[in-house]
C-alpha positions as CSV (number, residue, x, y, z in Angstrom):
1,X,0.0,0.0,0.0
2,X,1.3,3.4,-0.9
3,X,1.7,5.4,2.3
4,X,2.2,8.8,0.6
5,X,-0.7,11.2,0.2
6,X,-0.7,13.7,-2.7
7,X,-1.9,17.3,-2.5
8,X,-5.1,16.6,-4.4
9,X,-6.3,13.8,-2.1
10,X,-5.5,15.9,1.0
11,X,-7.4,18.9,-0.3
12,X,-10.3,16.7,-1.4
13,X,-10.5,15.4,2.2
14,X,-10.5,18.9,3.6
15,X,-13.2,20.1,1.1
16,X,-15.3,17.0,1.9
17,X,-15.3,17.8,5.6
18,X,-16.1,21.4,5.0
19,X,-18.9,20.7,2.5
20,X,-20.6,18.2,4.8
21,X,-20.6,20.6,7.8
22,X,-23.0,23.4,7.3
23,X,-21.4,25.5,10.0
24,X,-18.0,25.2,8.4
25,X,-19.3,25.9,4.9
26,X,-21.2,29.0,6.0
27,X,-18.2,30.1,8.1
28,X,-15.8,29.7,5.2
29,X,-18.1,31.6,2.9
30,X,-18.7,34.4,5.4
31,X,-15.0,34.7,6.2
32,X,-14.0,34.9,2.5
33,X,-16.8,37.5,2.0
34,X,-15.5,39.6,4.9
35,X,-11.9,39.5,3.8
36,X,-12.8,40.4,0.2
37,X,-15.0,43.4,1.3
38,X,-12.4,44.6,3.8
39,X,-9.5,44.5,1.2
40,X,-11.4,45.8,-1.8
41,X,-12.9,48.7,0.1
42,X,-9.8,49.2,2.3
43,X,-7.4,49.4,-0.5
44,X,-9.3,50.5,-3.6
45,X,-12.4,52.4,-2.5
46,X,-11.7,54.3,0.8
47,X,-9.3,57.2,0.7
48,X,-7.4,56.6,4.0
49,X,-6.1,60.1,4.3
50,X,-9.6,61.6,3.8
51,X,-11.2,59.0,6.1
52,X,-8.8,60.1,8.9
53,X,-9.4,63.8,8.8
54,X,-10.8,65.6,11.8
55,X,-14.3,67.0,11.4
56,X,-15.5,69.0,14.4
57,X,-19.1,69.3,13.0
58,X,-19.7,65.5,13.0
59,X,-18.2,64.5,16.4
60,X,-19.8,61.5,18.3
61,X,-22.9,61.4,16.1
62,X,-25.1,58.3,16.3
63,X,-25.8,56.2,13.2
64,X,-27.8,58.1,10.6
65,X,-27.9,58.8,6.8
66,X,-24.4,59.3,5.6
67,X,-22.8,57.6,8.6
68,X,-24.3,54.1,8.9
69,X,-22.2,53.3,12.0
70,X,-22.0,56.9,13.4
71,X,-18.9,58.8,14.0
72,X,-16.1,58.8,16.6
73,X,-14.7,61.6,18.8
74,X,-12.9,63.1,15.9
75,X,-15.9,63.2,13.6
76,X,-14.7,60.3,11.4
77,X,-17.0,57.8,9.8
78,X,-17.0,54.7,11.9
79,X,-17.8,52.4,9.0
80,X,-14.7,53.6,7.1
81,X,-12.6,53.4,10.2
82,X,-13.9,49.8,10.9
83,X,-13.0,48.7,7.4
84,X,-9.5,50.2,7.7
85,X,-9.1,48.7,11.2
86,X,-10.1,45.2,10.0
87,X,-7.7,45.5,7.0
88,X,-4.8,46.4,9.3
89,X,-5.7,43.6,11.8
90,X,-6.1,41.0,9.1
91,X,-2.8,42.1,7.5
92,X,-1.0,41.5,10.8
93,X,-2.8,38.2,11.4
94,X,-2.1,36.8,7.9
95,X,1.5,38.0,7.9
96,X,2.3,36.5,11.3
97,X,0.5,33.3,10.5
98,X,2.1,32.7,7.1
99,X,5.5,34.0,8.2
100,X,5.5,32.0,11.4
101,X,4.3,28.9,9.5
102,X,7.0,29.1,6.9
103,X,9.8,29.3,9.5
104,X,8.1,26.7,11.7
105,X,7.7,24.2,8.9
106,X,11.4,24.6,7.9
107,X,12.6,24.1,11.5
108,X,10.1,21.3,12.2
109,X,11.2,19.4,9.0
110,X,14.9,19.7,9.9
111,X,14.3,18.5,13.5
112,X,12.0,15.7,12.6
113,X,13.8,14.4,9.6
114,X,17.4,14.4,10.8
115,X,16.7,13.7,14.5
116,X,19.7,12.9,16.7
117,X,21.9,15.8,17.6
118,X,20.2,18.3,15.2
119,X,16.9,17.6,16.9
120,X,18.3,17.7,20.4
121,X,20.2,21.0,20.0
122,X,17.3,22.7,18.2
123,X,14.7,21.4,20.7
124,X,16.8,22.8,23.6
125,X,17.0,26.2,22.0
126,X,13.3,26.2,21.2
127,X,12.4,24.9,24.6
128,X,14.4,27.6,26.3
129,X,12.8,30.3,24.1
130,X,9.4,28.9,24.7
131,X,9.8,29.1,28.5
132,X,9.7,32.9,28.2
133,X,6.1,34.2,28.4
134,X,5.2,35.1,24.8
135,X,2.8,37.9,25.6
136,X,5.0,39.5,28.2
137,X,8.0,39.3,25.8
138,X,6.0,41.1,23.1
139,X,4.9,43.8,25.6
140,X,8.5,44.5,26.7
141,X,10.0,44.5,23.2
142,X,7.0,46.6,21.9
143,X,7.7,49.2,24.7
144,X,11.4,49.3,23.8
145,X,11.1,49.3,20.0
146,X,7.6,50.7,19.2
147,X,7.2,49.7,15.5
148,X,5.3,52.3,13.7
149,X,3.7,50.2,10.9
150,X,1.6,47.0,10.8
151,X,4.4,45.1,9.0
152,X,7.0,46.1,11.5
153,X,4.7,44.9,14.3
154,X,4.1,41.6,12.4
155,X,7.8,40.9,11.9
156,X,8.3,41.6,15.6
157,X,5.7,39.0,16.5
158,X,7.1,36.4,14.1
159,X,10.7,36.8,15.4
160,X,9.6,36.6,19.1
161,X,8.0,33.2,18.7
162,X,5.3,33.2,16.0
163,X,6.8,30.0,14.7
164,X,7.1,27.9,17.8
165,X,3.7,26.1,17.6
166,X,4.0,25.1,14.0
167,X,7.6,23.9,14.4
168,X,6.7,21.6,17.2
169,X,3.7,20.2,15.3
170,X,5.7,19.6,12.1
171,X,8.5,18.0,14.1
172,X,6.2,15.4,15.6
173,X,4.5,14.6,12.3
174,X,7.9,14.4,10.4
175,X,9.2,12.0,13.0
176,X,6.2,9.8,12.4
177,X,6.6,10.0,8.6
178,X,10.4,9.3,8.8
179,X,9.7,5.8,10.1
180,X,7.5,4.9,7.1
181,X,8.7,2.6,4.3
182,X,8.5,5.2,1.5
183,X,11.1,7.4,3.3
184,X,13.4,4.4,3.8
185,X,13.0,3.4,0.2
186,X,13.9,6.9,-1.0
187,X,17.0,7.0,1.2
188,X,18.1,3.6,-0.1
189,X,17.7,4.8,-3.7
190,X,20.0,7.8,-2.9
191,X,17.4,10.5,-3.2
192,X,18.8,13.8,-1.6
193,X,17.4,14.5,1.8
194,X,16.1,17.9,0.7
195,X,14.1,16.3,-2.1
196,X,12.6,13.7,0.3
197,X,11.6,16.4,2.8
198,X,10.0,18.8,0.2
199,X,8.6,16.4,-2.4
200,X,7.6,13.4,-0.3
201,X,7.3,14.2,3.4
202,X,5.8,17.7,3.1
203,X,2.8,16.7,0.9
204,X,1.8,14.2,3.6
205,X,1.6,17.1,6.1
206,X,-0.8,19.3,4.1
207,X,-3.8,18.5,6.2
208,X,-2.1,19.1,9.6
209,X,-0.5,22.3,8.3
210,X,-3.8,23.7,7.0
211,X,-5.4,22.8,10.4
212,X,-2.6,24.5,12.2
213,X,-2.8,27.6,10.1
214,X,-6.5,28.1,11.0
215,X,-5.7,27.8,14.7
216,X,-2.8,30.2,14.3
217,X,-4.8,32.7,12.3
218,X,-7.5,32.9,15.0
219,X,-4.9,33.2,17.7
220,X,-3.1,36.0,15.9
221,X,-6.3,38.0,15.4
222,X,-7.0,37.7,19.1
223,X,-3.4,38.5,20.0
224,X,-3.2,41.6,17.9
225,X,-6.6,42.8,19.1
226,X,-5.8,42.2,22.8
227,X,-2.4,43.9,22.6
228,X,-3.7,47.0,20.8
229,X,-6.6,47.1,23.3
230,X,-4.0,47.2,26.1
231,X,-2.0,49.8,24.4
232,X,0.9,47.6,23.3
233,X,-0.1,47.0,19.6
234,X,-0.2,49.4,16.7
235,X,0.7,53.0,17.4
236,X,-2.2,55.3,18.5
237,X,-4.1,56.7,15.6
238,X,-3.6,53.6,13.4
239,X,-7.0,51.9,12.9
240,X,-7.2,48.4,14.2
241,X,-9.9,46.3,15.8
242,X,-8.2,46.5,19.1
243,X,-8.2,50.2,19.0
244,X,-12.0,50.2,18.3
245,X,-12.5,47.9,21.2
246,X,-10.4,50.2,23.3
247,X,-13.0,52.9,23.1
248,X,-15.1,50.8,25.5
249,X,-12.6,51.5,28.3
250,X,-14.3,54.9,28.6
251,X,-17.4,54.4,30.6
252,X,-19.3,57.1,28.7
253,X,-18.5,55.5,25.4
254,X,-19.3,52.0,26.8
255,X,-22.8,53.1,28.0
256,X,-23.8,55.8,25.6
257,X,-21.9,55.4,22.3
258,X,-22.1,51.7,21.6
259,X,-21.7,52.3,17.9
260,X,-18.0,53.2,18.5
261,X,-17.0,49.8,19.9
262,X,-19.8,47.3,19.4
263,X,-19.4,46.8,15.6
264,X,-15.7,45.9,16.1
265,X,-16.6,43.5,18.9
266,X,-19.2,41.8,16.7
267,X,-16.7,41.6,13.8
268,X,-14.1,40.0,15.9
269,X,-16.6,37.5,17.3
270,X,-17.8,36.6,13.8
271,X,-14.3,36.1,12.5
272,X,-13.3,33.9,15.4
273,X,-16.5,31.9,15.0
274,X,-16.0,31.4,11.3
275,X,-12.3,30.3,11.7
276,X,-13.3,28.0,14.6
277,X,-15.9,26.2,12.5
278,X,-13.6,25.8,9.5
279,X,-10.8,24.7,11.8
280,X,-12.9,22.0,13.3
281,X,-13.6,20.6,9.9
282,X,-10.0,20.7,9.0
283,X,-9.0,18.9,12.2
284,X,-11.4,16.1,11.3
285,X,-9.7,15.9,7.8
286,X,-6.3,15.7,9.5
287,X,-7.3,12.9,11.8
288,X,-8.4,9.6,10.2
289,X,-10.3,8.6,13.3
290,X,-12.6,11.6,13.0
291,X,-13.2,11.8,9.3
292,X,-16.7,11.2,7.9
293,X,-15.2,9.2,5.0
């Protein structure tokens, strides 16, 4: 029996699990819709400079014609600010997730495939690094460096440990794959290790990688939102979902100006819910004991 799994079969399994789960299917459709709306309007429709201008005549107005979600304390349209905030937060989440996954997959493959001293040394380094509280480390470095752009903040999060979860996951799966016959046969035939890792082992990890990406994406959205809410995320004045939620720290806004923070809270909740439903379906696809086929 051929123990390798190709890309097509892995994606067919994932799509089958999503298609047969109404919550996952609706969640995937809703998530894609939100992302498309946010990026199309955030980059091609809304003039960011104009949307950020102060307007004293429209300060703190409740939703009405022309301002569907009202205005903030600077007179800016909350709908435009929400789209820009979601764009920045998603930029960070996607960048940290994909960047961390790329580094994590590379490190995990090396540790799991070579094992021995390579695995021991790298595990000691990662273990020591992982002992440092990630959130506290980000807060300290953010206070010292204070990146002024979303991509600077993203690279900081990746470098401080955004790759640890994926590297550990890939290491374990690669160790399991390394004991299978197809890897031994490839080594016997003289196939270079790099080719074995990239062309033979990595395709068998597609399901678990995709599942891990969904978990990491949800976690990174929550992490950015939480850090910005606490004042350790993006610089003040840069729209983000955490900044919008931060408006609720003012008791007056919390009680009387719900339009300034509630839409962001609902959007974060919907995004997390969508990713969670899709992630559950992908987890089933990655685990043969839970699949529906």
